[in-house]
N, C-alpha and C positions, 0 to 999 in steps of 0.2 A: 531542314530538320525533319526527321521522321516523327510520326505521330505516336504518342503514348496512349492518350485517351481520345476516343471519338464519342461524342455525345449526340444521340439521335432522338429528337422529339421526346425529350425526357420530361415527364410529368410526375410530380410527387404530391400525394394527398395525405393530410392528417384528418382522418374521418372524411367529412364532406368538403373540407377546406382544401383548395388547390394552392399549395405553397410554391411549387415550381411549375411554370406554364410553357411546356413545349420547347425546351432548350435545345439548341443546335449549334455546336462549335467543337473545336478540337484543341487538345493540349499537346504541344510538342515535347518530345523527350529531351532529357538532359538540358533543361532550361528552367527558368522561374516564371510561373504564371501568377499574377496578382489578381485577386478578386476584390473589386471595390464596389461601393454603393452605400446608401444610407442604412441605418439600423432597421432590421426587420425586412430587408429586401430579398432575402433568400441565399445570401453568400455562404453562411455557415451551414445551412441546410443542404445546399449543394455539395459543399466540401465533404459532408458526412455521407453523401451518396457514393463517394469514390472508394470507400472501404466498407460500405453498408453498415455504418454505425447507426443509421436511422432505423434499422431493423429492430433495435432495442426499444423503440417507442411504439406503444400499443396504438393500433388503428392506422399505421402508416401503410400506404399503398404506392407502388411505383409502376409507371407505364413507360414504354420506350426502351431505349438501349443505352448502356454504357459499355463500350468496348475498350478493354485494357489489352494493348498489344494484340488486338483482333478478337479477343475472347469476351463474350457478353457476361459481365460479372453478376447479372441478375438471372442468368440461366439456372434452371433447377439443379443442374449438376455441379454448380459452383461450390467449392469447399470454402466456406466463409472464414474459418479459422486460418486457412492458408492464405486467403486474400488479405486478411489483416496483418499477417506476417509480411506479406509482400508490399503492403501499403501502410507505412507507419504514420503516426499522428502525434503532433506536439500541440498542447492546448494553451489557452490564454494564460492561465495561472500555472506556474511550475508545480508539478505533482509527483515529486520523488517519493518512493516508498520509504517508510520509517526504518530503513535498514542502512547498512554501510554503503559507501560509495561503490565498492567492489560488487556487493550483492545486488545493487540496483542494476548495474550493467550486465551482470551474469544471469539475471533472472530469465530473460528470454531465451538465450542459448541453452540454458539448462532444460527449459521446457520443451524446446523443439529439436535438440540434438543430443547425441551421446558423446560428450567430450571429456577427456581426462583433464587433470588440473593444469598441466602445461598448456594444453590447447585453449582451455578456458581463460587462463592468464593472458594468452596472446590475443584472444578476442576482446577482452576487457581493455587491454592497452591500445589495440588498434581502434576500438570504438571511441575511447577517450581522446586519442590523438585526432580522430576524425572530427570530433566535436570541439577541438582546440581547447581541451581541458586538462590533458595529461600532465603538462608541466606544472600546473597549479595544484594538482592533487596526488601526484605519484607517490609522495611520502606519507599520505594520509588515507590510503584506500580503505582502511578498516574503521575510519571515523564515520559517524552517523551523517548521512547526506542532508539531514534537516539543518545541520550547522553551516551549510554553504550559503553564500549570498544568493539573492534572487536570480541574478544573472548566471551564476555558476549552476544553480539548480536547473535552470532552463537548458543550459548546455548539457547537463547531466541527462536530462530527459531526451535530448537529441541523441546523445551517446547511447542511451538505452534503446532508442528506436533503431539506430544504426547497427546495433549488436546482432540483430537477426537478419542482417543483410537484405534490406528491402530494395525494391525498385523505385519506389515513390515515397516522398516525405510530404505529409500534409501539415501545414502550420496555421492554426486558427488564432490569429491576432497574438502570436507568440511573443511579441515584444511590447505589447500595450501596457503590461504591468511593470516594465523595467525602466531603470534610469537611462539617460542618453548614452552613457559610456557602454553599458551592457547591451543596449539596443544596437549600437554600432558594431559590437563584436558579433552579435547574432547575424546582422546583415552581411558582414564580411565573411562569416562562416557559410552563409547561404550561397554566396558567390563561389566559394571554393567547392561546396558540395554539389553544385549543379554540373561539375565536370563528370560526376558519376551517377547522380540521382536526378530524377524529375521532381521538381518542387512546386507545390501549389499552395499559395499563401493568401489568407484573408487578411486585409488590412484596412483600417479607417484612415491611415496616414497617407495622403496623396503624395507627399514628398518621398516617403518610403517606397511606394509603388513605382514612382518615376526613377528613383535611384537604383533600385535593386532588380526589377523584373524585366524580362524580355518581352512578355506579352501581358496585356491588361484586359480584363473582362469587366464590363460595367453592368451591374445588376440593378434593376428597379422593379419593385412590386412583383417579384417572382419571375421576371423575364430578363433575358440577356438583351440589353439595348445595343451593345457594341462590343466586339472582341477584335483586337488588332494588336500589332506590334506596339509596344509601349510608347516609343518616340512618336509614332504616327498618331496614336490615340490622344496623347497629351498636347501635341502641337497642332493637329488638324483633325479633330474628331468629325465623324461623318454625321452624327446626330446632335441636334440642338440640345437635347436633354443631357447628353454627355458633357457638352461644353458648359452648361449651366451648373452641373454638379462639380466638375473639377475646378471651376472658378469660384466656387463657394456660394452660389446663389440659392442653393437649397441643400438639405442633408446635414 
């Protein structure tokens, strides 16, 4: 697999507090990388470095490099708006806009492209199909998205991210608020999407990481303890702390 992200000696500070402590690992493209570890260990903080969402937090300082397809995303020349178009994000709680299903998906393309109505319709349909939602909502596109179920809302948020044609999809515990059936649909969807996109997901669910991901990265106290192919990490971890975490002895 080719590398999508290369993380080199990444440190992140909130004021004087070092939240990420010299991270070094890579993320392969067109694959699913799961980030695991106990609460407060730096998983979500790291995830937000991949599209510079931490820039919005006052007092944040980053050292080291994150290379996306060879380009340092923290270089002064980086267009952060274009980076966030290229690297979409789906959050823990579904957050559709209080607009129609159609307008939720059309929002990004309208912002970034000049499309006529026919082209916009095609983008909306393609994105909803990509999120495995089209068949459920194709007759209700003008209905308010807030009337969808939680699982449908989350898939709508995925469709909204796909509509701007990203390279990468970040998922921050995006199934933790969902019922088991909706969770399974999102997991199956992730497996389909990795054929085209690089997916990085934070999860507290060890079974989910083992089921879905190709690579797993174990975080602890702001450090990466181990990053390996998922089967290897779960069956034969190289660090005792990894074994203790995945077997439930702490965390």
